[in-house]
N, C-alpha and C positions, 0 to 999 in steps of 0.2 A: 770761244770757250765760255761755257755757261757755268758761272759760279753763283751759288746762293750763300749769302752771309747770314749766319745765325749767332746770336749772342748767347753764350753758355757761361753762367756764373760770372757775368761781366766781361767775358772775353769774346771777341769777334772770331768766328771760325768760318773759313771759306770752304764750302762743300762743293766738290766737282759733281755735276750732274752725270748720272751713269752713262748716258750715251753721247755726251757733248764732245768729248775729246778722247784721244788715245795718246798716251805718253810713250813715245817710241825711242826717244833719245834725250840727251842732256839739254838740247835747245828747247825741246817741248817742256821740260821741267822748269827751265829758266823763265819761259813765258808764263807758266802757271805761278811761279813765285812772284814775278812782277805784277801780275794781275791781282793776286791776293794781297800783296803789299799795297797796291794802289787803293784797294777797298778797305785798307786799315786793319786787315786780319793778320795776326802773328802766327796763325796756325791754318793748315790745310787738311781737309779730310777727303780722301779719295777711296775708291773701291778697287779691289784686286783686278777686275776685268778692264780697268782703264789703263793699266800698266802692260807694256809689251811683255810677252812670256819670258823673254831673256832676262828680265828683272829678277826672276826667281831662280835663275841658273847663275849662281855666284861666279862661276868660271868666266862668264862674259864681262864681268866687272861693271855692268850697267847699274846695278843697285848701288854699288859703292860710289860711282860717279854722280849719280842723281842725289843720293843722300848727302854727299859732300857739298853739293850746291845749296841744299836746304840748310846745312850747317853754316856755310859761308855767309848766307844772307839772314842768319838767325831766325829761321822760319821752322816752326814745329810741323811735323807731319804725322797724320794718322792714316793707316791703311786698313780697310775693312775687307775681310774675306774669310775663306775657309782654307787655312794654311796646313791643316792636318793631311791633306791629300798629297803634299809634296814629300817624297821619300828621302830627301837629302838631309843627312845629319848636320852638315855644315849650315844649311839654310835654317834648320830648327834651332841650332846654336846661335846663329845670327839674330833670329827673331827674339830669342830669349834675352840675348845681350842688349838689343835695342829696347826691349820692354822694361828691363831693370835699370839700365844706366843711361840711355841715350835720350835724344829729343825726338825719337821716332817711336810710334806705338802701333803695334799690330794687334788686331782684335777681330772678333767675329760679330760684335754688336756695335752698330754705329753710335747709339746713345752713350754707351759706356766709353767708347773711344773719345767722343767729344768731351765728356766730363774729365777724362784723364788729360787730354790736351789742355783744357782750361786750367787744371791744377798745375801743370808744368809751366804754363805761360805766366801764372801768378808768382811762381817761385823765383 
């Protein structure tokens, strides 16, 4: 698993390289959390294509299970992608809820997501 750590506003953020891994299940997410924590990063940035497509089908519960692990281990998560292409109202509501209240940020721009992660880590 290739992680690049970048300091943004004093906060270490572990970024998953685009082609380095695929998160297919909860165990993959736990490996990612452990590796990021080992590197001293309280936040992880990954890209939509790193996640199994089932993540974006809320009926599978994969998103909830993975995000629960991030919450349990007090790890922030930023997901960068083009989420407008998904037609699911429940997914759009889920993304909105995460962006306004949670410790998970969905966005289209990696730089902006990193800044928001750093802000949440400081709070």
